[in-house]
LUMKOL-574880 format. One record per residue (C-alpha): chain; x, y, z. Coordinates in Angstrom, 3 decimals, decimal comma. Layout:
% LUMKOL-574880
+------+----------+----------+----------+
! unit !        X !        Y !        Z !
+------+----------+----------+----------+
!    A !        X !        Y !        Z !
...
+------+----------+----------+----------+
This chain:
% LUMKOL-574880
+------+----------+----------+----------+
! unit !        X !        Y !        Z !
+------+----------+----------+----------+
!    A !   54,858 !  100,904 !   91,713 !
!    A !   51,150 !  100,761 !   92,551 !
!    A !   49,444 !   99,646 !   95,743 !
!    A !   45,656 !   99,485 !   95,879 !
!    A !   45,007 !  102,484 !   98,124 !
!    A !   47,198 !  104,694 !   95,902 !
!    A !   45,501 !  103,963 !   92,558 !
!    A !   43,787 !  107,373 !   92,460 !
!    A !   47,042 !  109,212 !   93,140 !
!    A !   48,873 !  107,211 !   90,468 !
!    A !   46,095 !  107,964 !   87,961 !
!    A !   46,409 !  111,708 !   88,600 !
!    A !   50,211 !  111,599 !   88,470 !
!    A !   50,233 !  109,645 !   85,193 !
!    A !   47,755 !  112,104 !   83,675 !
!    A !   49,889 !  115,077 !   84,758 !
!    A !   53,087 !  113,540 !   83,395 !
!    A !   51,516 !  112,761 !   80,031 !
!    A !   50,341 !  116,353 !   79,660 !
!    A !   53,664 !  117,866 !   80,679 !
!    A !   55,955 !  115,322 !   79,008 !
!    A !   53,944 !  113,523 !   76,291 !
!    A !   57,033 !  111,703 !   74,944 !
!    A !   57,714 !  109,925 !   78,264 !
!    A !   56,677 !  106,285 !   78,613 !
!    A !   54,826 !  105,445 !   81,829 !
!    A !   55,384 !  101,952 !   83,222 !
!    A !   53,356 !  100,592 !   86,140 !
!    A !   54,117 !   97,573 !   88,315 !
!    A !   53,756 !   96,383 !   91,892 !
!    A !   51,271 !   94,296 !   93,848 !
!    A !   48,114 !   95,963 !   92,573 !
!    A !   49,165 !   95,691 !   88,939 !
!    A !   50,107 !   92,042 !   89,366 !
!    A !   46,650 !   91,288 !   90,786 !
!    A !   44,518 !   93,423 !   88,445 !
!    A !   46,671 !   93,052 !   85,301 !
!    A !   45,305 !   94,460 !   82,023 !
!    A !   42,196 !   95,853 !   83,734 !
!    A !   44,383 !   98,642 !   85,087 !
!    A !   44,564 !  100,230 !   81,641 !
!    A !   40,885 !  101,138 !   82,121 !
!    A !   41,571 !  102,784 !   85,483 !
!    A !   44,833 !  104,480 !   84,462 !
!    A !   44,544 !  105,086 !   80,708 !
!    A !   47,757 !  107,134 !   80,580 !
!    A !   49,870 !  104,070 !   81,397 !
!    A !   51,888 !  102,724 !   78,471 !
!    A !   53,085 !   99,411 !   79,927 !
!    A !   52,198 !   97,132 !   82,829 !
!    A !   54,694 !   94,812 !   84,478 !
!    A !   53,355 !   91,651 !   86,102 !
!    A !   55,342 !   89,997 !   88,865 !
!    A !   58,995 !   90,748 !   89,645 !
!    A !   60,213 !   93,391 !   87,208 !
!    A !   63,985 !   93,428 !   87,825 !
!    A !   64,768 !   92,036 !   84,375 !
!    A !   61,507 !   93,071 !   82,703 !
!    A !   62,331 !   96,767 !   83,063 !
!    A !   65,819 !   96,266 !   81,609 !
!    A !   64,571 !   94,294 !   78,603 !
!    A !   61,817 !   96,848 !   77,952 !
!    A !   64,262 !   99,765 !   78,153 !
!    A !   66,662 !   98,102 !   75,712 !
!    A !   63,824 !   97,335 !   73,278 !
!    A !   62,581 !  100,930 !   73,404 !
!    A !   66,108 !  102,269 !   72,881 !
!    A !   66,314 !  100,194 !   69,690 !
!    A !   62,960 !  101,544 !   68,541 !
!    A !   61,423 !   98,078 !   68,416 !
!    A !   57,682 !   97,791 !   67,770 !
!    A !   57,588 !   94,145 !   68,801 !
!    A !   57,828 !   93,673 !   72,578 !
!    A !   56,417 !   90,136 !   72,608 !
!    A !   59,699 !   88,665 !   73,844 !
!    A !   59,641 !   90,689 !   77,085 !
!    A !   58,153 !   88,247 !   79,579 !
!    A !   55,933 !   89,719 !   82,271 !
!    A !   54,821 !   92,674 !   80,117 !
!    A !   51,304 !   93,838 !   79,198 !
!    A !   51,243 !   96,384 !   76,369 !
!    A !   49,433 !   97,746 !   73,330 !
!    A !   50,811 !   97,588 !   69,808 !
!    A !   50,675 !  100,413 !   67,243 !
!    A !   47,094 !   99,406 !   66,417 !
!    A !   46,171 !   99,735 !   70,112 !
!    A !   45,668 !   95,986 !   70,391 !
!    A !   46,158 !   94,673 !   73,930 !
!    A !   48,908 !   92,060 !   74,200 !
!    A !   49,668 !   89,973 !   77,290 !
!    A !   53,124 !   88,413 !   77,101 !
!    A !   54,203 !   85,192 !   78,766 !
!    A !   54,643 !   85,452 !   82,544 !
!    A !   58,073 !   85,912 !   84,065 !
!    A !   59,318 !   83,514 !   86,716 !
!    A !   60,466 !   84,842 !   90,078 !
!    A !   64,216 !   85,172 !   90,487 !
!    A !   65,612 !   82,081 !   92,174 !
!    A !   69,070 !   83,398 !   93,092 !
!    A !   68,935 !   87,009 !   94,299 !
!    A !   72,723 !   87,265 !   94,226 !
!    A !   72,568 !   87,662 !   90,425 !
!    A !   71,178 !   91,180 !   90,977 !
!    A !   73,667 !   94,065 !   91,043 !
!    A !   73,780 !   96,532 !   93,930 !
!    A !   71,235 !   99,352 !   93,553 !
!    A !   72,604 !  102,250 !   91,473 !
!    A !   72,791 !  104,617 !   94,418 !
!    A !   75,407 !  106,759 !   92,667 !
!    A !   72,572 !  108,066 !   90,466 !
!    A !   70,883 !  109,691 !   93,463 !
!    A !   71,563 !  113,375 !   93,995 !
!    A !   73,263 !  112,931 !   97,353 !
!    A !   72,815 !  109,681 !   99,225 !
!    A !   74,453 !  111,015 !  102,382 !
!    A !   71,930 !  113,841 !  102,885 !
!    A !   68,632 !  112,080 !  102,143 !
!    A !   66,774 !  111,588 !  105,444 !
!    A !   63,142 !  111,984 !  104,433 !
!    A !   62,084 !  108,933 !  106,413 !
!    A !   60,034 !  108,091 !  109,477 !
!    A !   62,735 !  105,696 !  110,677 !
!    A !   65,279 !  106,602 !  113,325 !
!    A !   69,023 !  106,529 !  113,047 !
!    A !   71,917 !  106,819 !  115,473 !
!    A !   74,700 !  107,747 !  113,059 !
!    A !   74,916 !  109,641 !  109,804 !
!    A !   75,278 !  109,158 !  106,945 !
!    A !   72,640 !  106,435 !  106,930 !
!    A !   70,825 !  104,604 !  104,164 !
!    A !   68,637 !  101,547 !  103,533 !
!    A !   69,044 !   98,036 !  102,139 !
!    A !   66,918 !   95,044 !  101,239 !
!    A !   68,406 !   91,617 !  101,968 !
!    A !   65,446 !   89,334 !  101,250 !
!    A !   62,133 !   89,135 !   99,430 !
!    A !   58,823 !   87,863 !  100,778 !
!    A !   57,459 !   86,551 !  104,054 !
!    A !   56,409 !   83,113 !  105,288 !
!    A !   53,510 !   84,420 !  107,359 !
!    A !   49,872 !   84,795 !  106,272 !
!    A !   48,531 !   88,101 !  107,653 !
!    A !   45,372 !   88,905 !  105,701 !
!    A !   46,114 !   92,627 !  105,293 !
!    A !   49,416 !   91,980 !  103,500 !
!    A !   50,069 !   91,097 !   99,876 !
!    A !   53,751 !   90,211 !   99,861 !
!    A !   54,879 !   87,018 !   98,177 !
!    A !   55,391 !   83,903 !  100,276 !
!    A !   58,083 !   82,828 !   97,837 !
!    A !   60,758 !   83,813 !  100,328 !
!    A !   64,297 !   84,254 !   99,028 !
!    A !   67,426 !   85,663 !  100,616 !
!    A !   70,544 !   87,405 !   99,426 !
!    A !   73,499 !   85,391 !  100,693 !
!    A !   75,271 !   86,595 !  103,863 !
!    A !   78,356 !   87,305 !  101,731 !
!    A !   76,323 !   89,460 !   99,324 !
!    A !   74,806 !   91,392 !  102,251 !
!    A !   78,219 !   92,051 !  103,787 !
!    A !   79,690 !   92,961 !  100,390 !
!    A !   76,952 !   95,549 !   99,849 !
!    A !   77,532 !   97,024 !  103,302 !
!    A !   81,250 !   97,289 !  102,575 !
!    A !   80,436 !   98,962 !   99,259 !
!    A !   78,231 !  101,500 !  101,068 !
!    A !   80,944 !  102,229 !  103,621 !
!    A !   83,723 !  102,614 !  101,065 !
!    A !   81,788 !  104,500 !   98,359 !
!    A !   79,520 !  106,689 !  100,494 !
!    A !   80,918 !  106,581 !  104,033 !
!    A !   77,701 !  104,985 !  105,348 !
!    A !   77,657 !  104,296 !  109,088 !
!    A !   74,098 !  103,068 !  109,613 !
!    A !   71,615 !  100,965 !  107,647 !
!    A !   67,890 !  100,349 !  107,892 !
!    A !   66,962 !   96,939 !  106,517 !
!    A !   63,585 !   97,084 !  104,746 !
!    A !   63,053 !   93,297 !  104,625 !
!    A !   59,536 !   92,221 !  105,580 !
!    A !   61,151 !   90,345 !  108,480 !
!    A !   64,916 !   90,664 !  108,730 !
!    A !   65,136 !   87,821 !  111,274 !
!    A !   62,883 !   85,486 !  109,244 !
!    A !   64,799 !   82,285 !  110,037 !
!    A !   67,162 !   81,417 !  112,856 !
!    A !   69,988 !   80,097 !  110,667 !
!    A !   69,898 !   83,021 !  108,287 !
!    A !   69,926 !   85,505 !  111,175 !
!    A !   72,931 !   83,748 !  112,686 !
!    A !   74,772 !   83,641 !  109,362 !
!    A !   74,205 !   87,313 !  108,472 !
!    A !   75,037 !   88,640 !  111,944 !
!    A !   78,179 !   86,509 !  112,158 !
!    A !   79,257 !   87,730 !  108,721 !
!    A !   78,882 !   91,342 !  109,869 !
!    A !   80,834 !   90,661 !  113,054 !
!    A !   83,603 !   88,586 !  111,449 !
!    A !   84,198 !   91,227 !  108,778 !
!    A !   84,269 !   94,001 !  111,403 !
!    A !   81,821 !   96,127 !  109,437 !
!    A !   81,200 !   98,532 !  112,333 !
!    A !   77,709 !   99,661 !  111,384 !
!    A !   74,614 !  100,331 !  113,436 !
!    A !   71,379 !   99,010 !  111,978 !
!    A !   67,624 !   98,782 !  112,416 !
!    A !   65,020 !   96,460 !  110,905 !
!    A !   61,563 !   94,933 !  111,072 !
!    A !   61,307 !   91,790 !  113,185 !
!    A !   58,625 !   89,426 !  114,463 !
!    A !   57,786 !   88,968 !  118,108 !
!    A !   57,134 !   85,235 !  118,090 !
!    A !   60,562 !   84,660 !  116,507 !
!    A !   62,213 !   86,639 !  119,312 !
!    A !   60,130 !   84,847 !  121,959 !
!    A !   61,229 !   81,451 !  120,638 !
!    A !   64,869 !   82,405 !  120,046 !
!    A !   65,933 !   84,705 !  122,895 !
!    A !   69,536 !   83,528 !  122,554 !
!    A !   69,743 !   85,398 !  119,229 !
!    A !   69,582 !   88,788 !  120,921 !
!    A !   73,224 !   89,071 !  122,111 !
!    A !   74,447 !   88,280 !  118,593 !
!    A !   71,944 !   90,627 !  116,957 !
!    A !   73,050 !   93,447 !  119,228 !
!    A !   76,746 !   92,689 !  118,817 !
!    A !   76,382 !   92,922 !  115,034 !
!    A !   75,110 !   96,486 !  115,395 !
!    A !   71,331 !   96,344 !  115,896 !
!    A !   69,981 !   99,080 !  118,147 !
!    A !   66,382 !   99,467 !  116,934 !
!    A !   63,716 !   97,014 !  115,764 !
!    A !   60,041 !   97,391 !  114,835 !
!    A !   57,402 !   94,709 !  115,361 !
!    A !   53,838 !   94,314 !  114,130 !
!    A !   51,448 !   93,771 !  117,048 !
!    A !   48,408 !   95,092 !  115,127 !
!    A !   45,791 !   94,610 !  117,887 !
!    A !   45,480 !   94,108 !  121,630 !
!    A !   42,584 !   91,723 !  121,036 !
!    A !   43,451 !   88,068 !  120,469 !
!    A !   40,168 !   87,643 !  118,589 !
!    A !   41,171 !   90,397 !  116,156 !
!    A !   44,696 !   89,009 !  115,757 !
!    A !   43,194 !   85,601 !  115,000 !
!    A !   40,825 !   87,160 !  112,452 !
!    A !   43,731 !   88,762 !  110,561 !
!    A !   45,743 !   85,510 !  110,920 !
!    A !   48,574 !   87,241 !  112,709 !
!    A !   49,594 !   83,954 !  114,392 !
!    A !   50,797 !   85,807 !  117,466 !
!    A !   49,790 !   85,325 !  121,113 !
!    A !   49,718 !   87,744 !  124,018 !
!    A !   52,368 !   85,715 !  125,843 !
!    A !   54,696 !   85,890 !  122,831 !
!    A !   54,219 !   89,643 !  122,563 !
!    A !   54,896 !   90,257 !  126,252 !
!    A !   57,848 !   87,844 !  126,387 !
!    A !   59,529 !   89,273 !  123,288 !
!    A !   59,128 !   92,950 !  124,223 !
!    A !   60,559 !   92,226 !  127,668 !
!    A !   63,532 !   90,406 !  126,099 !
!    A !   64,180 !   93,341 !  123,779 !
!    A !   64,204 !   95,745 !  126,721 !
!    A !   66,533 !   93,484 !  128,691 !
!    A !   69,053 !   93,679 !  125,860 !
!    A !   68,708 !   97,436 !  125,473 !
!    A !   67,347 !   97,429 !  121,920 !
!    A !   64,941 !  100,267 !  121,103 !
!    A !   61,587 !   98,630 !  120,375 !
!    A !   58,745 !  100,074 !  118,313 !
!    A !   55,319 !   98,430 !  118,293 !
!    A !   53,147 !   98,793 !  115,193 !
!    A !   49,385 !   98,806 !  115,654 !
!    A !   46,339 !   99,056 !  113,385 !
!    A !   43,039 !  100,724 !  114,206 !
!    A !   39,987 !   99,789 !  112,146 !
!    A !   40,227 !   96,091 !  111,363 !
!    A !   36,998 !   94,742 !  109,787 !
!    A !   36,004 !   93,217 !  113,128 !
!    A !   37,195 !   96,104 !  115,306 !
!    A !   34,744 !   97,944 !  117,535 !
!    A !   35,063 !  100,522 !  120,288 !
!    A !   35,938 !   97,858 !  122,857 !
!    A !   38,680 !   96,182 !  120,814 !
!    A !   40,154 !   99,548 !  119,816 !
!    A !   40,366 !  100,588 !  123,460 !
!    A !   41,789 !   97,167 !  124,238 !
!    A !   44,523 !   97,799 !  121,660 !
!    A !   45,381 !  101,195 !  123,130 !
!    A !   45,492 !   99,822 !  126,671 !
!    A !   47,588 !   96,851 !  125,565 !
!    A !   50,084 !   99,098 !  123,807 !
!    A !   50,451 !  101,213 !  126,939 !
!    A !   51,023 !   98,122 !  129,063 !
!    A !   53,954 !   96,820 !  127,009 !
!    A !   57,614 !   97,753 !  127,606 !
!    A !   57,884 !   99,572 !  124,263 !
!    A !   60,002 !  102,616 !  123,489 !
!    A !   57,581 !  103,719 !  120,799 !
!    A !   54,139 !  102,830 !  119,479 !
!    A !   52,829 !  103,686 !  116,019 !
!    A !   49,137 !  103,532 !  115,149 !
!    A !   47,863 !  103,326 !  111,577 !
!    A !   44,370 !  103,165 !  110,116 !
+------+----------+----------+----------+
């Protein structure tokens, strides 16, 4: 999976792999590939295939075709490839998945040892812990982000079923949800939390949230906490309203202050995420961001360039 700032690293890795294991096929996908498409073959010449858009089924169809030794991959939607004559072929696009529940659980049993893998910058209260994704996309329009706005959710039943699977198969006690915004909509948050509570899943969990959603729905917090949440991260990005407006964060100072205070009142560990070096940042706005972060009732603040 390729993101723009990692293109150079991916190029070097692909080159190394081709030299060490020339028989291996290298497949690239992700946001950068979807935007640049066939041009990426020029940047990363060791790539064999490019996948455009969501690749859940594309990768399976490609693998099956390669297993059969097929030279004709034209039926694999969402694929960019070269035939035996090195002719570039761009297949038909693949539609986004409408119903996420058709996807199987991730094949975690293929990992070496799920219960001992903690190479992560996220915190956890109980071990063994692992991660899940329960939705795709985000409704918001932050300019620095390239995630789809075609938001879709796994059903609350699917989410609870996967948690039960993790508990029974691996003894998991804690989960970090990697959704762009786990609490994206009020109804969905209510439904998922109630499903966890009603099924007595007994897990602790952490996730990424959004401060304006908390500020507008403070009554969600008791339910969120009861379902097992102890830790949530929020993008603040800048202490300057002018900078937040420039990046289309759609977040006010009042919402930030109100939400962080609510989180503290309910005893949920709160991490603020900040960026230094926006296109319109200067020394004053950077200092404003640092001062603003220090003024908020946060348990942790993370700064990224």
